[in-house]
N, C-alpha and C positions, 0 to 999 in steps of 0.2 A: 435579559438577552435579546438581541438585536438580531433581529430575524434576517439571515443571508439566502437569498434566493438560488445564487449560481450555486451556491454550497449544497442547498438542499435538494436542488436537480443531480448535483455528482453525487451526493449521496443516495438516491434512489435508482440512482441507474446502478452504482454497483451492487445495490441491494436485490434489483433483478438479474445480473449478472451470477449472484450467488445463488439466489433461485433456481436458476437453470441449472446449475452445475450440481446442487445439492439433490433439485427433484428427479431429473432425470438421468443421473450417474450416479450418487452415493445412496441415496436413500432406497432403491429399489434393491441395490446388492448389500443393502445393511452394513453399507461402509460406516461405521461411528469415528470420522474420524477428528474426534476429538469436541470441545467447546458445548454450550447448552444443548446445540442442534445435536451431536453425537449423543449426549446422555439422553436426549428425547428421544432419537431413533432408538436409542437400549432400552428406554422406559415404554415406548409405542408397540416395540417388540413385545416387551414382557404383559404391557395391558393392552391388548387390539383395541379392543371398544372404547379406547378416547383416543382421538386424532392427535396427530404428530405435532400439527397447528396449535394446538389446544395446550399440549403438555409444553411445547416451548416455549407458548407466554406465560404460563406461570412459573417455570425455574427462572425465567429471564427477570422476573419481579424481584428476587432473591438477592442480586446484587445491586439494584439500582440505587438504593438508599448507600453502598458505599461507595460507587458511582460519584451521587452528588457532594457526598462528606470528603473525600478524598480526591476526586479528579475535579470538582467544580462542577458547576451550574450549566453551564455552556456543554461540558462532555457529558453530565449527564442529562441533558434535556433532549441532545441530540441523539444518545445512546436509547434513550426509553423511547423516541418515535422508530429509528432505528430497528429495534427489537421486534417491535410491536409491529412494525410493516414486513419485516420477515415473515414474522408468523401468517400475517394477513396473506401474503404472498402467497405461500406455502399454502396453505388454507385456500385459497382461491385455486392453486392449479390442481388441489386434489379435487375439489369440485367440478371444474370445466375438463379435463384431462389425466383420471385417474391412471395410473401406472400398476399395471397387474406383475410387471416384469420388467427388467432391464432392456434397454435397447438391445444390448450384445451379451450373450452369455462368459464373454472374457473378462473376469474380475479383475485383471491387471488396465487392461482399456478404459473400464470404467471406473477404478480408480484415479488412471492419468489423467483423462477427459475431466474427470468432476475436480480433481483438486486444483487443477490449472484454471479451469475455470471460476473456481470459487477462492481460491487466492486470488487473480486479477480482482476480483468484486472487492475483496475483504481490502485489498491495497487503496482501492477509490475511498472505502469509505474511512479506513484509519489515516488515510491522507488528508481527510477531511476535519480532524480530531473528533470522532464519535467512534463508534464502534456496535456490534450489534448483539452489546449486552453477554450474558453469561462468562465463562471463561476467559471472554474478549476482552473484559474491565479488570481480569488478575493480571492477566499480559501487559496494559496498559499502567496498573501500579507497578510492576515490577518495569518496567521500562520508565518510567518516572523516576523511581528509586534510585536503580541502579545501573540506569542508563545501558544495559541490556538491549540491542534491538528490536523491535517489537516482534517480529517473525520467532525470534530465539525466544522470548517471553512467552509466546502463544504457545513453543514447543515443552517449554519447562509446566504450563499449567493445564496444559491437553494430555501429558503422558499417561497421568493414573487412568483417565477415562478410557483410554486406548487399551489399557489391561484389563479394565472393567470388561470393554467392547470383546476382549479375547476370552473369556470366563462365560457370558452371555451366546456370542456367536460362533464360539470356537478359536483354537488357537491360529488356523489359517486365517480367515479373517479379522483376529486381532494382530498378526504380524503384518496384515497388508494395509491395515487403519495404522499402523505405528509408522510405516514405510511413509502412509498419508501424510501426516502432521510433520515430516521430515521435511517431506518435498512442498507443503503447504509453505512452512517457516522461510524457506528460501524463496519462492515464489513471491510471498508478501515482501521481504526486505528486498528484493529487486525492482517491485513494483514502486515501491515508495521512494528508494535511491533516485531510481527513473525519473521519478517526479519533481525529485531537489537538485538535477545534477543542472551546475553551473559549469559557464566555459572558463578557462583561464585563458587570457590570449597576451603574448608578445609579440610587439609590433617593431620593425626596422625597417626605416625609409625615408626617401630624400625629403617626402612630404609629413613627415611629421608635426609640423604646428598645424595643419590642416585636418590631418587625421585627428590628432588630440581636443581639436575644436568640435571636431563633429561627433566625438563619443561625449566631451562633455556636457554638449550644448542640445545636439540631436537625439543620442542615444539615452542621456541622462544621467550615465557611471561615473564615477570618479575613475583618474588614472593617477600611476605613479611614474615618472619618466625616471631611468639610470642612465648615468653617463658610464660609456663602456669604450675599449679599445678592439677595433677590430685584430683577430691573432695574427693572421697572414697580410693584409694593408698597412697595419697598423694606425690603419688613420680611427679620428676620435667619433664616436658614435652614439647616438641616443634611442633607448629602448622605452617604448610605450608597454605598461604593465598594465591589465584591467580583467577585472572576472564579469561578468554578463550572463545574463538566461541565451536561451539557446537562438530564440527571436531579434535579442538585440546583437547576438552575434552575426546571425546571416546579415542583417540589417549593417554592421561594420565592417563586415570581410566584403561584401558587394559597394560598397563606399569605397574601400581601400583600391578593389577594382578599378574603378572609375578615374581615380586621381593618382595611383601608381601601380602600373600593372607590374612592376619587379621588384614590389615590396615583400619584407620577409615577414611570413606570418606564423607563428607555432600556436598552436592551442591544447592544453589538455583540459580531461574534465576532472572536478571536483562535487563531492556530493555533501559537503559541509562548509558552510561559510557564515561565521558571525559578524556583528558588526554595524554601523549607519548601513541603513539600503538592505538589507537583508533578514530576513527573520532565521531563527533558530530550527535546523530540518529534523526531524523525528528518526531518519533513519541512518543506520551507522556509518 
C-alpha cells in the first residue's frame, strides 16, 4: 500500500473533528448515536471502570479482518489506523480535559452540535476511502455491494445499536440517538456529494474556437461541440459542452469573460461522473 501524505493529513483532520463532536457533545450526554463508538459508550456506562477509549479500541479489532478480506488492504490499512487514532484522541482528551458534564443541559442542542460536527469529520474520512472501524466497516460493505449511499448504509448498520441504547439509557435518550443517526446519514451523504460535485458547462460564444482551445489545452478537459439553430434568430450556432471541477470552472469562466463578455454560459451541478479523466464517486 503506497503512502499518501495528503490523504493521511485529511484523515487525521477528519478524526480530530469527529473527536471534538463526540467528546464534548455526544459522550457527556450519553447520546450513543450508533457505531462502535456508540456501543463503546453503552459498555463504558455499564462498566465504568474501563475507559471508553480502551473499549473502543477493543471493539474495533473485531471487524478489522473483515475489512481486509472484503474491502482490500488499502481500505483495511487506513481503517486500522483511523480507528486506533480515534481511540487515542478520545483517550488523550480524557486525560487532558476530563468532561464531568456536557457544555449545556439541553440534550437537543448537544445532539445537533455533536451530530453535525462528527458527521463532517466522518465525511472527510469516508471520502478518503477509509473508516473509523466498527459499524462503519459494515456500512462500507453494504455500500460496495448494494450501491446504497454510505450515509444510508450507516443508518442501516447503526439502527440496532440505538435500540440497545434505548434499553440502557432510557427511551428518551434512545429516541434522541435514533434521531441522531438519521441526521448523521444525511450529513455524511451531503458532505461526500459536496466533495465530488462537478460542473457541467454549456457555452455559446462568437469566440467558440478560442474558448474550446483554452478548455482543451489550458484546463486539460475534453469538450463536445453541438450544432444547433437559434429559436428566434434561426442562425446556426455551435455549443460547447464540458464537465469540469470547481477550480477549473472558475478558470474557464474568467477566461470567457476576457475574450467574450457577452458569451452565454449555463452551468449545472453533477455528483457522479464516470469515464476517462474522472474517478468513480462514492456519494449517491
